[in-house]
Phi, psi and omega in degrees: 000124180278119182221157174294147184252339180243172181287160178231126179262119184239131178252134176257131180243097181261106187236173179259091179302131179283138189284119174053042182219081181301319179300312179296322180290323176297319177291318181295300181295326178301317181296319182293316181291323180294340177290347182260002186307124177080006185251357183202175179258327186220131177243128186244122176259167179286172173297145178040053186290346178264354185221335195084163184283103191232148170263001179271068189291322185297326184275343189239353180287143173243170176256170178288354175254011184272184185295323182303309184289322176300316179298315180296324177296309180300322180294316180299315179297318184294315185271352178068036180214161169291134175239128182226152179174175180247156181229156171277117186237135174268118182241096183069234182270000182239165173245145179227157174262096196253116171282131176247125180259093185265122182272158180289353174268003178091354177273161181210162171236169182215151176225126176270123182312126188279312186260118187259135190283094185294334180294346174247008178077015181300325183289345178273344186237347180239156168262143181269157175275171182222013180219126178288147181249130172239126179242161178243137178214115180055036181086353178269140174259127189233138178243101178274139184223172184232114167045255188304336174306333182301335185277359191239086190292336177294315176305325188263000187304130179270110183259155176259131180260113180293321182290317181272351183054049180200163175275162178301315185206163177250341186217129169260134177235130175241127172255140192210158160236088189249108187296154183304320181304335182249024182298328178295319177296319180303306183296319180293316182289327174300316177296317179299316181297321179295311185295308186290337183257003177052051186212156169293153180218134180234138174229126180241118183245168174266173174233175177093197183231134184265186184290348175262013177068024175269132180265145181235131186259008179073257179063026174299150184202154166244123184242143175277181183295350174259002184077015179274137183284130165275329173203143174226132183262162183267216184252020183233168176305128177212146173230121178226157174235133179236142175259123182267135186260115184291320182292324177296325178293315182296318181297317180295318182292332176283321183281332184228074187278059181299335181300335184286346179249016181285153176284140182272133178205167176251129181274125179246139181266007184284000000 
């Protein structure tokens, strides 16, 4: 069985995103991330951290050649870690809610949010992605996702490959703008995703109040494979770093091999 062999240091940046102000957000989140320089392998920012969760896409979208991505690249290089979060991106004639996985060597991968939050009209203004992203970092396989994706367990199912002798992933990461009225669902679903997928699970949410008068209570968390919290954040700006234990994950999967009884299926992005 192929598993990570060493620890992974993950930093959560739970901030109060400035509404529709990319310049202010670059300064704000840049300072928070720079405080972590040399202390971690992965830094996780909230969803749409340069604009807030907005349907005013034309005014807030950037391109992949824009200032936002260039800034994120420079920041990852400076702190020597992967930095990830989502941005409103104009891709040709469409806009997407795009998670960018920026590596410290300046290269990047991207995942477009699959499930669009129709209750806020996101599906009317954004295009959805159709391909899950799995990245590797220090031997860990990681599946980064965006906010509303958390509610769809089939899309997130962690499958075992007999051929490759490995799981799809060892860690699920969610970046979010998840409002306070639904905080119980946020906390409950993070735990469920960790337990059912025999994997660590991280959720990073924002705090404060946005331009639509929606309040956010944070509740960012790192959960182990039993759904037990390694850290839980409150409703204020917080930056924390947690070390994930690869051996503990391997031991749990061996002692509790629920994956051996899982249903076989093919995941479609259609």
